[in-house]
ZAMARGU-4260 file (C-alpha; in steps of 0.2 Angstrom, whole numbers, plus 5000, padded with zeros to 4 digits):
<rodrens>
0) 5076/4962/5044 | 5072/4955/5027 | 5058/4945/5034 | 5050/4961/5042 | 5052/4970/5025
5) 5043/4956/5016 | 5029/4956/5030 | 5027/4975/5028 | 5026/4974/5009 | 5012/4960/5010
10) 5002/4971/5023 | 5003/4986/5012 | 4998/4978/4996 | 4984/4969/5005 | 4978/4985/5012
15) 4978/4993/4995 | 4969/4978/4987 | 4956/4978/5001 | 4953/4997/5000 | 4951/4996/4981
20) 4939/4981/4982 | 4929/4989/4995 | 4928/5005/4984 | 4922/4995/4969 | 4910/4985/4979
25) 4902/5000/4987 | 4901/5009/4970 | 4893/4993/4962 | 4880/4989/4976 | 4876/5007/4982
30) 4877/5017/4965 | 4873/5002/4954 | 4887/5007/4942 | 4905/5003/4939 | 4911/5021/4935
35) 4912/5036/4945 | 4922/5044/4959 | 4924/5027/4968 | 4931/5019/4952 | 4944/5033/4950
40) 4949/5031/4968 | 4951/5012/4966 | 4961/5015/4950 | 4972/5027/4960 | 4975/5014/4973
45) 4979/5001/4960 | 4991/5014/4952 | 5000/5015/4968 | 5001/4996/4970 | 5008/4995/4952
50) 5022/5008/4955 | 5038/5005/4965 | 5033/5018/4978 | 5029/5005/4991 | 5045/4995/4989
55) 5055/5012/4989 | 5046/5017/5005 | 5049/5000/5014 | 5068/5000/5008 | 5071/5018/5013
60) 5062/5016/5030 | 5072/5000/5034 | 5088/5008/5030 | 5084/5023/5041 | 5078/5012/5055
65) 5095/5002/5054 | 5105/5018/5054 | 5095/5024/5069 | 5098/5008/5079 | 5117/5008/5075
70) 5117/5026/5082 | 5108/5022/5097 | 5120/5008/5101 | 5135/5020/5102
</rodrens>
């Protein structure tokens, strides 16, 4: 189960980084600026990546999944 958690953390952080990068590239190429709403969205995504929310979500969902599996076996 630890390997699954690690893989999910990698996927989620990769998704956050890619979405943030796409937002900044779009803002730079289309709007020719590095500020604006897209910048705010990118900073918000990076704030999520810097917070422990992702790890808390993965740990809690893993515990709930394990509990659900144990209850299904009985």
